[in-house]
DSSP file (Angstrom, degrees, kcal/mol; ACC not computed):
  #  RESIDUE AA STRUCTURE BP1 BP2  ACC     N-H-->O    O-->H-N    N-H-->O    O-->H-N    TCO  KAPPA ALPHA  PHI   PSI    X-CA   Y-CA   Z-CA
    1    1 A X              0   0    0      0, 0.0     3,-0.1     0, 0.0     2,-0.0   0.000 360.0 360.0 360.0 130.6    0.0    0.0    0.0
    2    2 A X        -     0   0    0      1,-0.1     3,-0.1     3,-0.0     2,-0.1  -0.340 360.0 -97.2 -70.1 153.0    1.5    3.4   -0.9
    3    3 A X        -     0   0    0      1,-0.1     2,-0.2    -2,-0.0    -1,-0.1  -0.372  44.0-101.1 -67.5 146.3    2.1    5.9    1.8
    4    4 A X        -     0   0    0     -3,-0.1     2,-0.4    -2,-0.1    -1,-0.1  -0.467  37.0-139.8 -69.0 138.1   -0.5    8.6    2.3
    5    5 A X        -     0   0    0     -2,-0.2     2,-0.4    -3,-0.1    -1,-0.1  -0.784  14.5-116.8-101.5 144.4    0.4   11.9    0.8
    6    6 A X        -     0   0    0     -2,-0.4    -1,-0.0     1,-0.1     2,-0.0  -0.642  40.6-109.3 -74.7 129.9   -0.3   15.3    2.4
    7    7 A X        -     0   0    0     -2,-0.4     2,-0.5     1,-0.1    -1,-0.1  -0.335  28.2-136.1 -62.5 142.5   -2.7   17.2    0.2
    8    8 A X        -     0   0    0     -3,-0.0     5,-0.1     2,-0.0    -1,-0.1  -0.867  22.6-112.3-100.8 128.0   -1.2   20.2   -1.6
    9    9 A X    >>  -     0   0    0     -2,-0.5     3,-2.0     1,-0.1     4,-0.6  -0.272  28.6-117.4 -56.2 145.8   -3.1   23.4   -1.6
   10   10 A X  G >4 S+     0   0    0      1,-0.3     3,-0.8     2,-0.2    -1,-0.1   0.809 113.5  58.2 -59.5 -31.5   -4.4   24.3   -5.1
   11   11 A X  G 34 S+     0   0    0      1,-0.2    -1,-0.3     3,-0.0    -2,-0.1   0.680 105.2  52.4 -72.6 -14.5   -2.3   27.5   -5.2
   12   12 A X  G X4 S+     0   0    0     -3,-2.0     3,-2.1     2,-0.1     2,-0.2   0.542  76.9 118.4 -96.6  -8.3    0.9   25.5   -4.6
   13   13 A X  T << S+     0   0    0     -3,-0.8     3,-0.1    -4,-0.6    -3,-0.0  -0.416  92.2   0.8 -62.7 122.7    0.4   22.9   -7.4
   14   14 A X  T 3  S+     0   0    0      1,-0.3     2,-0.5    -2,-0.2    -1,-0.3   0.474  98.4 132.6  80.0   2.1    3.3   23.3   -9.8
   15   15 A X    <   -     0   0    0     -3,-2.1     2,-0.4     2,-0.0    -1,-0.3  -0.757  48.7-144.3 -90.1 127.4    4.9   26.1   -7.7
   16   16 A X        -     0   0    0     -2,-0.5     2,-0.5    -3,-0.1    -3,-0.0  -0.775  14.2-160.2 -91.2 133.8    8.6   25.6   -7.1
   17   17 A X        -     0   0    0     -2,-0.4     2,-0.0     4,-0.0    -2,-0.0  -0.947  13.1-129.9-118.5 131.0    9.9   26.8   -3.8
   18   18 A X     >  -     0   0    0     -2,-0.5     4,-2.2     1,-0.1     5,-0.2  -0.310  27.2-110.7 -72.3 162.8   13.5   27.6   -3.0
   19   19 A X  H  > S+     0   0    0      1,-0.2     4,-2.2     2,-0.2     5,-0.2   0.888 120.0  52.0 -60.9 -39.6   15.1   26.1    0.1
   20   20 A X  H  > S+     0   0    0      1,-0.2     4,-2.4     2,-0.2    -1,-0.2   0.914 109.0  49.1 -65.3 -42.4   15.3   29.5    1.7
   21   21 A X  H  > S+     0   0    0      1,-0.2     4,-2.6     2,-0.2    -1,-0.2   0.888 110.2  52.0 -63.1 -38.0   11.6   30.1    1.0
   22   22 A X  H  X S+     0   0    0     -4,-2.2     4,-2.4     2,-0.2    -2,-0.2   0.904 109.3  49.5 -64.7 -41.1   10.8   26.7    2.6
   23   23 A X  H  X S+     0   0    0     -4,-2.2     4,-2.3     2,-0.2    -2,-0.2   0.912 111.8  49.2 -62.7 -43.0   12.8   27.6    5.7
   24   24 A X  H  X S+     0   0    0     -4,-2.4     4,-2.5     2,-0.2    -2,-0.2   0.915 111.1  48.8 -63.6 -43.1   11.0   30.9    5.9
   25   25 A X  H  X S+     0   0    0     -4,-2.6     4,-2.4     1,-0.2    -2,-0.2   0.906 111.8  49.3 -63.4 -41.3    7.6   29.2    5.6
   26   26 A X  H  X S+     0   0    0     -4,-2.4     4,-2.4     2,-0.2    -1,-0.2   0.891 110.7  50.9 -63.8 -39.2    8.5   26.6    8.2
   27   27 A X  H  X S+     0   0    0     -4,-2.3     4,-2.5     2,-0.2    -2,-0.2   0.914 110.8  47.7 -64.9 -43.7    9.7   29.4   10.6
   28   28 A X  H  X S+     0   0    0     -4,-2.5     4,-2.4     2,-0.2    -2,-0.2   0.910 112.1  50.1 -63.8 -41.9    6.4   31.3   10.1
   29   29 A X  H  X S+     0   0    0     -4,-2.4     4,-2.1     2,-0.2    -2,-0.2   0.912 111.1  48.9 -62.6 -42.4    4.4   28.1   10.8
   30   30 A X  H  X S+     0   0    0     -4,-2.4     4,-2.2     2,-0.2    -2,-0.2   0.919 112.0  48.3 -65.0 -43.1    6.4   27.4   13.9
   31   31 A X  H  X S+     0   0    0     -4,-2.5     4,-2.3     1,-0.2    -1,-0.2   0.888 110.4  52.1 -65.0 -38.1    5.9   30.9   15.2
   32   32 A X  H  X S+     0   0    0     -4,-2.4     4,-2.3     2,-0.2    -1,-0.2   0.889 108.5  50.8 -63.1 -39.7    2.2   30.7   14.5
   33   33 A X  H  X S+     0   0    0     -4,-2.1     4,-2.3     2,-0.2    -2,-0.2   0.909 109.4  50.5 -65.0 -41.9    2.0   27.4   16.4
   34   34 A X  H  X S+     0   0    0     -4,-2.2     4,-2.3     2,-0.2    -2,-0.2   0.918 110.3  50.1 -61.8 -43.3    3.8   29.0   19.4
   35   35 A X  H  X S+     0   0    0     -4,-2.3     4,-2.4     1,-0.2    -2,-0.2   0.913 109.8  50.3 -62.7 -42.9    1.3   32.0   19.3
   36   36 A X  H  X S+     0   0    0     -4,-2.3     4,-2.5     1,-0.2    -1,-0.2   0.903 110.6  49.8 -61.9 -40.5   -1.6   29.6   19.2
   37   37 A X  H  X S+     0   0    0     -4,-2.3     4,-2.7     2,-0.2    -1,-0.2   0.893 110.5  50.1 -65.4 -39.7   -0.2   27.7   22.2
   38   38 A X  H  X S+     0   0    0     -4,-2.3     4,-2.2     2,-0.2    -2,-0.2   0.910 111.8  47.7 -65.0 -41.8    0.3   30.9   24.2
   39   39 A X  H  X S+     0   0    0     -4,-2.4     4,-2.3     2,-0.2    -2,-0.2   0.936 113.6  47.5 -63.4 -46.1   -3.3   32.1   23.4
   40   40 A X  H  X S+     0   0    0     -4,-2.5     4,-2.4     1,-0.2    -2,-0.2   0.915 111.5  50.2 -62.2 -44.2   -4.7   28.7   24.5
   41   41 A X  H  X S+     0   0    0     -4,-2.7     4,-2.2     1,-0.2    -1,-0.2   0.884 110.1  51.6 -62.1 -38.2   -2.6   28.6   27.7
   42   42 A X  H  X S+     0   0    0     -4,-2.2     4,-1.9     2,-0.2    -2,-0.2   0.898 109.6  48.9 -65.2 -40.8   -3.8   32.1   28.5
   43   43 A X  H  X S+     0   0    0     -4,-2.3     4,-1.7     2,-0.2    -2,-0.2   0.913 111.3  49.7 -64.7 -42.1   -7.4   31.1   28.0
   44   44 A X  H  X S+     0   0    0     -4,-2.4     4,-1.5     1,-0.2    -2,-0.2   0.903 109.0  52.7 -63.1 -40.2   -6.9   28.0   30.2
   45   45 A X  H  X S+     0   0    0     -4,-2.2     4,-0.7     1,-0.2    -1,-0.2   0.894 108.0  51.0 -63.3 -39.4   -5.3   30.2   32.9
   46   46 A X  H >< S+     0   0    0     -4,-1.9     3,-0.6     1,-0.2    -1,-0.2   0.850 106.9  54.0 -68.1 -32.3   -8.3   32.5   32.9
   47   47 A X  H 3< S+     0   0    0     -4,-1.7    -1,-0.2     1,-0.2    -2,-0.2   0.814 104.1  56.3 -68.7 -29.2  -10.7   29.6   33.3
   48   48 A X  H 3< S+     0   0    0     -4,-1.5    -1,-0.2    -3,-0.2    -2,-0.2   0.678  88.5  96.2 -76.1 -16.9   -8.7   28.5   36.4
   49   49 A X  S << S-     0   0    0     -4,-0.7     2,-0.1    -3,-0.6     3,-0.1  -0.439  86.7-104.4 -72.8 146.0   -9.3   31.9   38.1
   50   50 A X        -     0   0    0     -2,-0.1     2,-0.2     1,-0.1    -1,-0.1  -0.436  38.1-107.3 -68.3 144.0  -12.2   32.2   40.5
   51   51 A X              0   0    0      1,-0.2    -1,-0.1    -2,-0.1    -4,-0.0  -0.479 360.0 360.0 -70.5 138.4  -15.2   34.0   39.2
   52   52 A X              0   0    0     -2,-0.2    -1,-0.2    -3,-0.1    -2,-0.0   0.442 360.0 360.0-161.7 360.0  -15.5   37.4   40.7
């Protein structure tokens, strides 16, 4: 059975990306993930506070 492939967004089909652009995209994705985690942690912390 062939390995499952990650779907490619339609705007990326046939687009060649340089190694530097790939590094930049990965960096942006990582920073976005960190921001989402910080937002989520902040929301959880607010839920732990007593209502007042």
